[in-house]
TORKOL-4160 file (C-alpha; in steps of 0.2 Angstrom, whole numbers, padded with zeros to 4 digits, m for minus):
153
<pt num="1" X="1113" Y="0475" Z="0723"/>
<pt num="2" X="1110" Y="0490" Z="0712"/>
<pt num="3" X="1092" Y="0495" Z="0707"/>
<pt num="4" X="1082" Y="0507" Z="0697"/>
<pt num="5" X="1065" Y="0512" Z="0703"/>
<pt num="6" X="1053" Y="0518" Z="0689"/>
<pt num="7" X="1038" Y="0528" Z="0696"/>
<pt num="8" X="1048" Y="0532" Z="0712"/>
<pt num="9" X="1037" Y="0545" Z="0718"/>
<pt num="10" X="1021" Y="0535" Z="0718"/>
<pt num="11" X="1015" Y="0523" Z="0732"/>
<pt num="12" X="1024" Y="0507" Z="0726"/>
<pt num="13" X="1039" Y="0518" Z="0721"/>
<pt num="14" X="1040" Y="0525" Z="0739"/>
<pt num="15" X="1038" Y="0508" Z="0747"/>
<pt num="16" X="1052" Y="0502" Z="0735"/>
<pt num="17" X="1063" Y="0516" Z="0741"/>
<pt num="18" X="1059" Y="0511" Z="0759"/>
<pt num="19" X="1063" Y="0493" Z="0756"/>
<pt num="20" X="1079" Y="0497" Z="0747"/>
<pt num="21" X="1085" Y="0508" Z="0761"/>
<pt num="22" X="1081" Y="0494" Z="0774"/>
<pt num="23" X="1090" Y="0481" Z="0764"/>
<pt num="24" X="1105" Y="0491" Z="0760"/>
<pt num="25" X="1102" Y="0491" Z="0741"/>
<pt num="26" X="1110" Y="0505" Z="0730"/>
<pt num="27" X="1097" Y="0515" Z="0721"/>
<pt num="28" X="1106" Y="0520" Z="0705"/>
<pt num="29" X="1092" Y="0528" Z="0696"/>
<pt num="30" X="1075" Y="0534" Z="0699"/>
<pt num="31" X="1061" Y="0540" Z="0687"/>
<pt num="32" X="1044" Y="0548" Z="0689"/>
<pt num="33" X="1032" Y="0559" Z="0680"/>
<pt num="34" X="1032" Y="0577" Z="0688"/>
<pt num="35" X="1032" Y="0577" Z="0707"/>
<pt num="36" X="1048" Y="0586" Z="0709"/>
<pt num="37" X="1046" Y="0589" Z="0727"/>
<pt num="38" X="1047" Y="0571" Z="0731"/>
<pt num="39" X="1059" Y="0568" Z="0718"/>
<pt num="40" X="1071" Y="0581" Z="0725"/>
<pt num="41" X="1069" Y="0573" Z="0742"/>
<pt num="42" X="1073" Y="0556" Z="0735"/>
<pt num="43" X="1089" Y="0562" Z="0726"/>
<pt num="44" X="1095" Y="0570" Z="0742"/>
<pt num="45" X="1092" Y="0554" Z="0751"/>
<pt num="46" X="1097" Y="0541" Z="0739"/>
<pt num="47" X="1110" Y="0550" Z="0729"/>
<pt num="48" X="1106" Y="0541" Z="0712"/>
<pt num="49" X="1118" Y="0543" Z="0698"/>
<pt num="50" X="1102" Y="0546" Z="0686"/>
<pt num="51" X="1085" Y="0554" Z="0688"/>
<pt num="52" X="1073" Y="0554" Z="0674"/>
<pt num="53" X="1058" Y="0565" Z="0674"/>
<pt num="54" X="1044" Y="0562" Z="0661"/>
<pt num="55" X="1038" Y="0579" Z="0661"/>
<pt num="56" X="1051" Y="0590" Z="0653"/>
<pt num="57" X="1047" Y="0607" Z="0661"/>
<pt num="58" X="1047" Y="0598" Z="0678"/>
<pt num="59" X="1064" Y="0590" Z="0674"/>
<pt num="60" X="1072" Y="0606" Z="0669"/>
<pt num="61" X="1066" Y="0614" Z="0686"/>
<pt num="62" X="1072" Y="0599" Z="0696"/>
<pt num="63" X="1089" Y="0600" Z="0687"/>
<pt num="64" X="1091" Y="0617" Z="0694"/>
<pt num="65" X="1086" Y="0612" Z="0711"/>
<pt num="66" X="1098" Y="0598" Z="0712"/>
<pt num="67" X="1113" Y="0606" Z="0703"/>
<pt num="68" X="1123" Y="0604" Z="0719"/>
<pt num="69" X="1122" Y="0585" Z="0718"/>
<pt num="70" X="1130" Y="0572" Z="0707"/>
<pt num="71" X="1114" Y="0566" Z="0700"/>
<pt num="72" X="1112" Y="0568" Z="0682"/>
<pt num="73" X="1094" Y="0573" Z="0677"/>
<pt num="74" X="1086" Y="0568" Z="0660"/>
<pt num="75" X="1069" Y="0572" Z="0653"/>
<pt num="76" X="1055" Y="0564" Z="0643"/>
<pt num="77" X="1051" Y="0546" Z="0638"/>
<pt num="78" X="1068" Y="0543" Z="0632"/>
<pt num="79" X="1076" Y="0548" Z="0649"/>
<pt num="80" X="1064" Y="0535" Z="0657"/>
<pt num="81" X="1070" Y="0522" Z="0645"/>
<pt num="82" X="1088" Y="0526" Z="0649"/>
<pt num="83" X="1084" Y="0524" Z="0667"/>
<pt num="84" X="1077" Y="0507" Z="0663"/>
<pt num="85" X="1092" Y="0501" Z="0653"/>
<pt num="86" X="1106" Y="0508" Z="0663"/>
<pt num="87" X="1122" Y="0498" Z="0664"/>
<pt num="88" X="1126" Y="0489" Z="0680"/>
<pt num="89" X="1108" Y="0488" Z="0686"/>
<pt num="90" X="1103" Y="0471" Z="0694"/>
<pt num="91" X="1084" Y="0475" Z="0696"/>
<pt num="92" X="1072" Y="0487" Z="0687"/>
<pt num="93" X="1056" Y="0490" Z="0697"/>
<pt num="94" X="1043" Y="0497" Z="0686"/>
<pt num="95" X="1029" Y="0505" Z="0696"/>
<pt num="96" X="1025" Y="0518" Z="0682"/>
<pt num="97" X="1006" Y="0520" Z="0680"/>
<pt num="98" X="0998" Y="0517" Z="0663"/>
<pt num="99" X="1004" Y="0514" Z="0646"/>
<pt num="100" X="1019" Y="0525" Z="0649"/>
<pt num="101" X="1026" Y="0510" Z="0658"/>
<pt num="102" X="1027" Y="0499" Z="0642"/>
<pt num="103" X="1042" Y="0505" Z="0633"/>
<pt num="104" X="1052" Y="0505" Z="0649"/>
<pt num="105" X="1047" Y="0487" Z="0652"/>
<pt num="106" X="1052" Y="0482" Z="0635"/>
<pt num="107" X="1069" Y="0491" Z="0637"/>
<pt num="108" X="1073" Y="0483" Z="0653"/>
<pt num="109" X="1069" Y="0466" Z="0645"/>
<pt num="110" X="1080" Y="0470" Z="0630"/>
<pt num="111" X="1094" Y="0475" Z="0642"/>
<pt num="112" X="1092" Y="0458" Z="0652"/>
<pt num="113" X="1087" Y="0466" Z="0668"/>
<pt num="114" X="1078" Y="0457" Z="0682"/>
<pt num="115" X="1061" Y="0465" Z="0681"/>
<pt num="116" X="1050" Y="0468" Z="0696"/>
<pt num="117" X="1034" Y="0473" Z="0688"/>
<pt num="118" X="1020" Y="0483" Z="0695"/>
<pt num="119" X="1014" Y="0491" Z="0679"/>
<pt num="120" X="1000" Y="0480" Z="0674"/>
<pt num="121" X="0996" Y="0489" Z="0658"/>
<pt num="122" X="1012" Y="0481" Z="0651"/>
<pt num="123" X="1004" Y="0464" Z="0653"/>
<pt num="124" X="0986" Y="0469" Z="0649"/>
<pt num="125" X="0990" Y="0478" Z="0633"/>
<pt num="126" X="1006" Y="0469" Z="0627"/>
<pt num="127" X="1006" Y="0453" Z="0637"/>
<pt num="128" X="1010" Y="0442" Z="0622"/>
<pt num="129" X="1025" Y="0453" Z="0617"/>
<pt num="130" X="1032" Y="0455" Z="0634"/>
<pt num="131" X="1031" Y="0437" Z="0639"/>
<pt num="132" X="1039" Y="0432" Z="0622"/>
<pt num="133" X="1053" Y="0444" Z="0625"/>
<pt num="134" X="1056" Y="0439" Z="0643"/>
<pt num="135" X="1057" Y="0421" Z="0637"/>
<pt num="136" X="1069" Y="0425" Z="0623"/>
<pt num="137" X="1080" Y="0435" Z="0633"/>
<pt num="138" X="1080" Y="0424" Z="0649"/>
<pt num="139" X="1074" Y="0438" Z="0660"/>
<pt num="140" X="1067" Y="0435" Z="0677"/>
<pt num="141" X="1050" Y="0443" Z="0680"/>
<pt num="142" X="1044" Y="0446" Z="0697"/>
<pt num="143" X="1027" Y="0452" Z="0701"/>
<pt num="144" X="1026" Y="0467" Z="0713"/>
<pt num="145" X="1008" Y="0472" Z="0717"/>
<pt num="146" X="0994" Y="0461" Z="0724"/>
<pt num="147" X="0985" Y="0458" Z="0707"/>
<pt num="148" X="1001" Y="0452" Z="0699"/>
<pt num="149" X="1006" Y="0441" Z="0714"/>
<pt num="150" X="0989" Y="0433" Z="0714"/>
<pt num="151" X="0990" Y="0428" Z="0695"/>
<pt num="152" X="1008" Y="0423" Z="0698"/>
<pt num="153" X="1004" Y="0411" Z="0712"/>
């Protein structure tokens, strides 16, 4: 199974990395805001094909640090959206904090990726739109954190 982890340097993202490693899943892409120290560690551990860094300056610095790897580093919101819609991905885990997670959520749905969602703002602020698109595209939505799981159950 190939996965993308959005918000990979946060708590849920780091736990997702641990689970992926334990289960033997291939982490094909990661995305995060600006924690390039943790991001570099994840690149060296996971060897993803793509890393998206929301903060452009941090992304440029990370690209220099990991120039010796095969990971392509992209920046900004468009880079994160690219990670959410990468070809060949089976599951997108969206653990981005805040409204920054909405566009990647919609992109994953548009590209018919199974969506493991920890970004509650996607549902709080645009739940009608998100759920309508999920139904239209036939996307499987999986709750990741405790609040989502409680509502799901």
